C-alpha positions in Angstrom: 0.0 0.1 0.1 1.3 3.5 -0.8 1.5 6.0 1.0 -1.5 7.5 -0.7 -3.6 4.6 -0.8 -3.2 4.6 3.2 -4.4 8.2 3.6 -7.2 7.9 1.7 -7.9 4.7 3.8 -7.6 6.4 7.3 -9.5 9.4 6.3 -12.6 6.8 5.4 -12.0 5.6 9.0 -12.2 9.2 10.2 -15.1 9.5 8.4 -17.3 6.5 9.6 -15.9 7.3 13.0 -17.5 10.3 12.8 -20.7 9.2 11.6 -20.5 6.6 14.3 -20.0 9.2 16.8 -22.8 11.5 15.7 -24.9 8.2 15.1 -24.1 7.3 18.6 -26.5 9.6 20.9 -29.6 9.5 19.4 -29.7 5.5 18.3 -29.2 5.4 22.3 -31.8 7.7 23.5 -34.3 6.0 20.6 -33.3 2.4 22.1 -33.8 3.4 25.9 -37.4 5.3 25.4 -39.8 2.9 25.8 -43.9 3.8 25.5 -45.8 2.9 28.8 -47.7 0.6 26.2 -45.4 -1.1 25.3 -43.7 -1.2 28.5 -46.6 -2.7 30.0 -47.3 -5.1 27.4 -43.7 -6.4 27.6 -43.5 -7.0 31.2 -46.9 -8.5 31.5 -47.1 -6.2 34.8 -49.2 -3.3 35.6 -47.7 -0.7 38.1 -50.3 0.8 40.5 -50.2 2.9 44.0 -52.4 1.7 47.0 -53.4 3.1 49.8 -54.1 1.5 53.0 -57.7 3.1 54.9 -59.1 5.2 52.4 -62.6 2.6 51.8 -63.9 2.7 49.0 -61.4 3.7 47.0 -58.3 1.1 48.5 -58.3 -1.4 51.6 -55.2 -2.9 52.8 -56.5 -6.4 54.6 -53.6 -6.1 57.4 -53.9 -9.8 58.5 -53.4 -11.2 54.2 -52.0 -8.1 52.3 -54.8 -8.3 49.8 -55.8 -5.3 48.3 -59.3 -4.7 47.6 -61.5 -1.3 47.1 -63.0 0.1 43.4 -59.8 1.6 42.5 -58.0 -1.7 42.8 -61.3 -3.8 41.0 -60.5 -1.5 38.0 -57.1 -2.0 38.1 -57.3 -5.5 37.6 -59.4 -5.5 34.6 -57.1 -2.9 32.9 -54.3 -5.2 34.0 -56.4 -8.2 32.3 -57.6 -6.4 29.6 -53.9 -5.5 28.7 -52.7 -9.8 29.1 -50.4 -8.7 32.0 -50.8 -8.4 36.2 -51.3 -5.9 38.7 -48.2 -4.7 41.1 -49.0 -2.7 43.7 -47.0 -0.1 45.2 -47.8 1.7 49.0 -48.3 5.1 48.6 -50.2 7.8 50.2 -51.9 10.9 48.3 -49.3 13.4 48.4 -46.6 10.9 46.9 -48.5 9.2 44.3 -48.3 12.4 41.4 -43.9 11.6 42.5 -44.6 7.8 42.2 -45.8 8.1 38.4 -42.6 11.4 37.9 -40.8 8.5 39.0 -41.5 6.1 37.1 -42.6 4.5 40.1 -46.3 3.1 39.3 -48.4 3.3 35.5 -51.5 4.1 36.5 -52.6 6.3 39.2 -56.8 5.3 40.2 -58.6 8.2 41.7 -57.2 11.4 41.3 -58.4 14.7 40.5 -56.8 16.9 38.1 -55.9 19.9 40.1 -53.8 22.5 38.0 -50.6 21.8 40.1 -51.0 18.0 39.3 -51.8 19.0 35.4 -48.2 20.7 35.3 -46.7 17.0 35.7 -48.6 14.1 34.6 -52.1 13.8 32.6 -55.0 12.5 33.4 -57.7 10.0 32.2 -61.3 10.6 31.4 -63.4 11.0 34.5 -64.4 8.0 36.6 -67.0 9.9 38.4 -68.4 13.4 39.3 -67.9 13.5 42.8 -69.9 16.6 44.7 -68.4 18.9 47.2 -69.7 18.6 50.4 -68.8 20.4 54.0 -68.3 17.6 57.3 -69.8 19.7 60.3 -69.2 19.1 63.8 -72.5 18.7 65.8 -74.5 22.1 66.2 -73.3 23.4 62.9 -75.7 23.8 60.3 -75.9 25.5 57.2 -77.6 25.1 53.4 -75.7 27.4 51.0 -71.5 27.8 50.7 -72.2 31.5 51.8 -73.5 30.4 55.3 -69.9 28.8 55.8 -68.1 31.7 54.4 -67.1 33.9 57.8 -64.9 34.6 59.5 -66.2 32.5 62.4 -66.5 29.4 60.4 -62.9 27.4 60.7 -62.9 25.5 58.2 -60.2 22.1 58.0 -58.6 21.3 54.8 -55.3 19.2 54.1 -52.9 21.2 52.2 -52.1 21.2 48.4 -55.9 18.7 47.9 -58.5 19.6 45.6 -60.2 20.4 48.8 -57.7 22.9 49.8 -58.3 23.9 46.2 -61.5 24.4 46.4 -61.9 25.9 50.2 -60.0 29.0 49.3 -62.0 29.7 45.8 -65.6 29.0 47.6 -65.1 29.8 51.0 -62.8 33.0 50.4 -63.5 34.9 53.9 -63.4 31.9 56.4 -61.0 30.7 58.3 -58.8 27.8 56.8 -57.0 25.1 58.8 -54.7 23.9 56.8 -53.2 20.7 58.3 -50.6 18.1 56.5 -53.0 15.2 56.0 -56.5 14.4 55.9 -56.1 11.8 59.2 -55.1 15.6 60.7 -58.2 17.1 59.1 -60.4 14.5 60.9 -59.2 14.7 64.4 -59.4 18.4 63.8 -63.1 18.1 63.3 -63.2 15.5 66.7 -61.3 17.8 69.1 -62.9 21.1 67.8 -60.2 22.5 66.5 -62.4 23.3 63.1 -65.8 23.6 62.5 -66.3 21.8 58.5 -63.9 20.2 57.0 -64.4 20.6 53.0 -64.5 17.1 51.4 -65.4 15.2 48.4 -68.9 13.4 48.9 -67.1 9.5 49.0 -64.4 11.3 51.1 -67.1 12.2 53.4 -69.8 9.3 53.8 -66.2 7.6 54.9 -65.7 9.9 57.2 -68.8 9.9 59.2 -69.2 6.4 58.5 -66.3 5.9 60.7 -67.3 7.8 63.1 -71.0 8.8 63.4 -69.9 10.8 66.3 -67.7 13.5 64.5 -70.8 15.6 62.6 -72.8 15.4 59.4 -72.1 15.4 56.1 -73.8 19.1 54.3 -74.1 19.3 50.7 -74.3 23.0 50.5 -76.1 24.9 47.2 -75.1 25.7 44.8 -74.1 22.4 44.0 -70.2 22.2 43.3 -68.4 18.8 42.0 -65.2 18.3 40.4 -64.4 14.4 38.6 -62.2 11.7 39.9 -59.5 10.7 37.3 -56.8 8.7 36.8 -53.3 10.0 36.7 -50.5 8.9 34.0 -46.8 9.5 33.7 -46.9 12.3 30.0 -45.9 9.7 27.4 -44.9 11.4 24.1 -46.0 7.9 22.5 -50.0 9.3 24.6 -51.4 5.1 23.3 -51.5 4.6 27.2 -53.2 7.0 27.6 -56.3 6.7 24.9 -56.5 3.0 25.6 -57.2 3.4 29.6 -60.0 6.4 28.0 -61.6 4.2 25.8 -61.5 1.2 28.2 -63.4 3.5 30.7 -65.7 4.7 28.1 -66.2 1.2 27.1 -66.5 -0.1 31.1 -69.4 3.1 31.7 -71.8 2.2 29.1 -71.4 -1.8 30.5 -72.1 -0.1 33.9 -69.3 -1.8 35.1 -67.8 1.0 36.6 -70.9 1.5 38.7 -71.1 -2.0 39.5 -67.0 -1.6 40.8 -68.1 1.3 43.0 -71.3 0.2 43.9 -69.4 -3.1 45.2 -67.1 -1.7 47.1 -69.3 0.7 49.7 -69.6 -1.8 51.9 -66.0 -1.9 53.4 -66.7 1.9 53.9 -70.2 0.6 55.2 -71.9 2.9 52.9 -75.1 2.4 51.9 -76.4 3.2 48.2 -79.0 5.3 49.7 -76.1 7.2 51.5 -74.4 8.9 48.0 -75.8 12.0 46.8 -77.9 12.0 43.8 -75.9 14.8 42.7 -72.4 12.0 43.0 -72.5 10.5 39.5 -70.2 7.6 37.7 
C-alpha cells in the first residue's frame, strides 16, 4: 500500500468513526425510550399504587396483605385486558404524583385533576363526578356555601388537595385550618379545632361512617363537583392514555364502573342510598 492509498484509507476510517459518534447518542436515546403501553405489554406488569385506609377507594387487609376497593377492581380489569398482572405499591395521596414522575407506577386511580398536578401528569376521562360537601361538627348548620363563608367558621383542609383549592375559592372569608394530612383534618373536627371540613362526597361518607359522632354531612348549594380520574405519566407515544380512556368509556357503557364502585361501598359501611344524587359515575 502506497502513502496515498494509506492516507485515503485513514480518511475513510475517520469519517466512519465520526458518523458512528454522531449517530450513537441518537440511537441510544431511541433505544432507551419505551412507551408505557409497550412496557406494560412487554413486562406483563401493570404497576399501580394502593393507599391503605381509604375505603372504598383502597383497602388493605392487614392480616393477609390482600388489596380491595373499587380502584383495585379497576386496575385488575385494566391489567386483564392488557394481558398483564397488577403490581401494587403502597403510597399516599400526597406521594402518588411523585411516584408517577419517578416511574414507580404506571397509573394512579382516584386522582383529581388539579392545575398543579396537571403540570406534571396527564389525566384520563372522569371515573366519576365527586360532589363537594362539608362534614360539620355537631351544632354547626347551614344550607349554602355563603352560610359558611364567615371569619368565625373554621374550615379544615389537607394542604394542596382539591378540597384545599376549592375551599380557598368558595370560602375566602372563612378561617382556613390548613393541615398536612387528611387524618389531621379528621382529628381537627373531633378535637373541636375546626367547625367544618371540605371533603368530596365519597370521602365525607366514609369519614362519617367511620366515626358517626364526628358530625353530619352537608351538601351546600349551589352544588359543586369535581371529576375523579386516573393519572398517568406524560408519554410522547400517548397510546396508553388513549387506551385507558377507551377502556373507561367501554366499561361505563356496560355499567361496570358503577358496579365496581357500588360493590366496594361495604368496605366503608356506605349504603347506596347514602350517596347524594349529585355524585355520578
